[in-house]
C-alpha positions as CSV (number, residue, x, y, z in Angstrom):
1,M,25.3,45.6,23.8
2,Q,27.4,48.6,24.5
3,N,28.8,51.0,21.9
4,Q,32.0,50.1,20.2
5,G,34.1,52.9,21.8
6,E,35.7,55.3,19.3
7,L,34.4,53.4,16.3
8,N,30.7,54.0,17.0
9,F,30.7,57.1,14.8
10,L,31.8,55.2,11.7
11,S,29.4,53.8,9.1
12,A,29.4,50.0,8.7
13,P,31.5,50.1,5.5
14,D,34.0,52.6,7.0
15,K,34.3,50.4,10.1
16,R,35.0,47.3,8.0
17,G,37.6,49.3,6.1
18,F,39.2,50.4,9.3
19,I,39.3,46.8,10.6
20,R,40.7,45.4,7.4
21,N,43.5,48.0,7.4
22,M,44.2,47.4,11.0
23,F,44.7,43.6,10.6
24,D,46.7,44.2,7.4
25,S,49.0,46.5,9.3
26,F,50.0,44.0,12.0
27,A,49.5,40.7,10.3
28,G,53.1,39.6,10.9
29,R,52.9,40.3,14.6
30,Y,49.4,39.1,15.2
31,D,50.2,35.5,16.3
32,F,52.6,36.6,19.0
33,F,50.3,39.3,20.2
34,N,47.4,36.7,20.5
35,R,49.6,34.4,22.6
36,V,50.7,37.1,25.0
37,A,47.4,39.0,25.2
38,S,45.5,35.8,26.0
39,L,48.1,35.0,28.8
40,F,48.9,31.9,26.7
41,L,45.4,30.5,27.1
42,E,44.6,30.7,23.4
43,S,46.0,27.3,22.5
44,R,43.9,25.7,25.3
45,W,40.8,27.3,24.0
46,R,41.6,26.2,20.4
47,K,42.0,22.6,21.7
48,T,38.6,22.8,23.3
49,L,37.1,23.8,19.9
50,N,39.0,20.9,18.2
51,N,37.7,18.4,20.7
52,A,34.1,19.6,20.1
53,I,34.2,18.8,16.4
54,R,32.2,15.7,15.6
55,S,32.7,15.5,11.8
56,N,35.9,16.5,10.1
57,T,35.5,15.4,6.5
58,R,35.3,18.9,5.2
59,I,35.8,22.0,7.4
60,L,35.4,25.8,6.8
61,D,37.3,28.2,9.0
62,V,35.7,31.7,8.7
63,C,37.9,34.7,9.3
64,T,40.9,32.4,9.5
65,G,43.5,35.2,9.9
66,T,46.9,33.7,9.8
67,G,45.5,30.1,9.7
68,T,46.3,29.2,13.3
69,Q,43.2,27.2,13.8
70,V,43.4,25.6,10.4
71,F,46.8,24.2,11.2
72,S,45.7,23.1,14.6
73,M,42.8,21.1,13.1
74,S,45.1,19.7,10.4
75,V,47.6,18.4,13.0
76,K,44.8,16.9,15.1
77,T,43.3,15.1,12.0
78,E,46.7,14.2,10.6
79,G,45.7,15.9,7.3
80,K,42.9,13.5,6.6
81,C,40.2,16.2,6.2
82,K,39.9,19.1,3.7
83,I,40.0,22.4,5.4
84,V,39.3,25.8,3.8
85,G,40.2,29.0,5.5
86,I,38.8,32.4,4.3
87,D,39.6,35.9,5.4
88,F,39.2,39.4,4.0
89,S,42.7,40.5,4.9
90,E,45.2,39.5,2.2
91,N,48.1,40.3,4.5
92,M,46.9,37.8,7.1
93,L,46.4,35.2,4.4
94,S,49.9,35.9,3.1
95,V,51.2,34.9,6.6
96,A,49.0,31.8,6.5
97,R,50.3,30.7,3.1
98,K,53.9,31.2,4.3
99,K,53.2,28.9,7.2
100,L,51.8,26.3,4.8
101,Q,55.1,26.3,2.9
102,S,57.1,25.8,6.1
103,R,58.7,22.4,6.9
104,R,56.3,22.0,9.8
105,Y,53.1,22.2,7.7
106,R,54.1,21.4,4.1
107,L,52.8,17.9,4.3
108,F,49.3,19.4,4.6
109,E,49.5,21.3,1.3
110,D,46.9,19.0,-0.4
111,S,44.4,19.2,2.4
112,I,44.4,23.0,3.1
113,E,43.2,25.9,1.0
114,F,43.2,29.6,1.8
115,K,41.2,32.2,-0.1
116,Q,40.2,35.8,0.3
117,A,36.5,36.3,0.8
118,S,34.0,38.1,2.9
119,A,32.4,36.4,5.9
120,E,29.0,37.9,5.1
121,Q,29.0,36.5,1.5
122,L,30.7,33.1,1.6
123,P,31.6,31.9,-1.9
124,F,30.4,28.4,-1.4
125,H,27.3,26.4,-2.3
126,D,24.7,25.5,0.3
127,H,25.5,22.5,2.5
128,A,29.1,22.5,1.3
129,F,30.8,21.7,4.7
130,D,30.4,19.2,7.5
131,T,31.7,21.7,10.1
132,V,32.1,25.5,10.0
133,C,34.0,27.3,12.7
134,T,35.4,30.7,13.5
135,E,37.7,32.1,16.3
136,F,37.9,35.5,17.8
137,A,36.3,37.1,14.8
138,M,32.6,37.7,15.6
139,R,33.5,40.9,17.6
140,N,34.8,42.3,14.3
141,V,31.6,41.7,12.4
142,V,29.2,42.8,15.3
143,D,27.3,45.1,12.9
144,I,26.6,42.2,10.5
145,A,26.7,39.3,13.0
146,E,23.3,38.0,11.9
147,A,24.3,37.9,8.3
148,V,27.6,36.1,9.0
149,V,26.0,33.5,11.3
150,A,23.3,33.0,8.7
151,E,25.9,32.4,6.0
152,M,27.7,29.9,8.3
153,L,24.3,28.1,8.7
154,R,23.7,28.1,5.0
155,V,27.0,26.4,4.0
156,V,27.0,23.7,6.6
157,K,25.3,20.4,5.8
158,P,22.1,19.3,7.5
159,G,23.1,17.7,10.8
160,G,26.5,19.6,10.6
161,Q,27.7,21.9,13.3
162,V,28.9,25.4,13.6
163,L,31.4,26.4,16.4
164,I,32.2,30.0,17.3
165,L,35.0,30.7,19.8
166,E,35.0,34.3,21.1
167,L,36.3,36.5,23.8
168,T,33.6,37.5,26.2
169,R,33.1,39.2,29.6
170,P,33.3,37.1,32.7
171,R,30.1,36.7,34.7
172,Y,31.5,36.8,38.2
173,K,32.1,40.3,39.7
174,I,35.6,39.7,41.0
175,L,36.8,38.2,37.8
176,R,35.0,40.8,35.7
177,F,36.8,43.5,37.8
178,L,40.2,41.9,37.2
179,H,39.3,41.4,33.5
180,A,38.4,45.1,33.1
181,G,41.7,46.1,34.7
182,Y,43.6,43.9,32.3
183,L,41.8,45.3,29.3
184,Y,42.4,48.9,30.2
185,L,46.0,48.6,31.7
186,L,47.9,45.6,30.4
187,L,46.3,45.1,27.0
188,P,47.3,48.6,25.8
189,L,50.9,47.9,26.9
190,W,51.0,44.7,24.9
191,G,49.6,46.6,21.9
192,K,52.2,49.3,22.2
193,L,55.1,46.9,22.5
194,I,54.0,44.2,20.1
195,L,51.5,45.7,17.6
196,R,52.9,49.2,17.8
197,E,49.4,50.3,17.1
198,K,47.5,52.3,19.8
199,R,44.2,52.8,18.0
200,G,44.0,49.1,17.0
201,T,44.6,48.1,20.6
202,R,41.8,50.4,21.8
203,Y,39.5,48.8,19.2
204,L,40.3,45.3,20.4
205,R,39.5,46.3,24.0
206,D,36.3,48.0,23.0
207,S,35.2,45.1,20.8
208,V,35.3,42.8,23.8
209,N,33.2,45.2,25.9
210,S,30.7,45.7,23.1
211,F,30.2,42.0,22.2
212,Y,26.9,40.2,22.9
213,S,26.4,38.5,26.3
214,A,26.6,34.7,26.0
215,E,22.8,34.6,26.5
216,D,22.1,37.1,23.8
217,F,24.4,35.4,21.3
218,V,22.8,32.0,22.0
219,A,19.4,33.7,21.4
220,L,20.8,35.1,18.1
221,M,21.9,31.7,16.9
222,K,18.5,30.2,17.8
223,R,16.6,33.0,16.0
224,I,18.6,32.3,12.8
225,G,17.7,28.6,12.9
226,F,20.3,26.6,14.8
227,K,19.3,23.6,16.9
228,E,20.9,22.4,20.1
229,V,22.6,25.7,20.8
230,R,24.9,25.9,23.8
231,A,27.5,28.2,25.2
232,D,30.5,26.7,27.1
233,S,32.3,29.1,29.3
234,L,36.1,28.9,29.2
235,S,38.6,30.2,31.8
236,G,35.9,31.8,33.9
237,G,34.1,33.3,31.0
238,I,37.0,35.2,29.4
239,A,36.2,33.1,26.3
240,T,33.1,31.2,25.3
241,L,32.6,28.4,22.8
242,F,29.2,28.6,21.1
243,T,28.0,25.6,19.3
244,G,24.9,24.9,17.2
245,R,23.6,22.2,14.8
246,K,21.8,22.6,11.5
247,G,18.5,20.8,11.6
C-alpha cells in the first residue's frame, strides 16, 4: 500500500476523528457527489452487489452512510427482509432517517433500522446476520481493516456471505493513466463545486491510491478466515466487489 497522502502524519484516532468530521460536514451533499464523482456508475455497481446476495433474511450494512444501499436492497427484496445499517457519522444517519420518512421509502419502516456504531466493534451477537455488506467504506478504515473485516466475519452466520464493494485502481495501464488524471483533475473540481471541501476531496483521492490491491485484499480476507473469496472487477477495475463465505 501507499501512504495516505496528507493524512499519513495523523495517529489512527486523530485520523478517524478527521474522517468522522469530514463526513458530518457534507452529509447532505454526499449522495449527489457520489453520483457525479462515479460518473453515474455507482447505481450499476450497487445492483451488482444486490445480485450477488444469496440470502436476504437478515442483512447488515456496515458504514451505511446515508443508507443508499439499504434502500436499494429493500426495494429489490420488496421489504421482505430485515436490514440494519450502522455508521459512526450521526449526520449521515440523520439523512438516512429522513429518507426513511419520505413517501418513497416509508413502507419499509418496519424492515429497516439505522443505528450509530463503530465498524470495528459491531454491537451484535455472533452469527446474527445472513449477509453482511459494505460499500465504499473500507478505504476509510484502512488502518483497522483487519479488525473491521474480522468483525464482519464474526457477526455473519456460518455459510453466510460478506460482500465488500470498494473503489480500486484499474489494472490496465491506459485506463490507470486516465483514472489518475480523473482523480487529480476532475475529482477536485467536483469536490470544490459540490462538497465545498478541498481537504476532504484530497483525502478521498488519496484513499483510492492507498487502498489495497485486489490481490492483497483477497489475501487479507483469506487470512482472517473467509472461504471462497473472490474479487470481481467492475468497470475496468475502477471498482471491485469482494465476496467471501463464512465456513
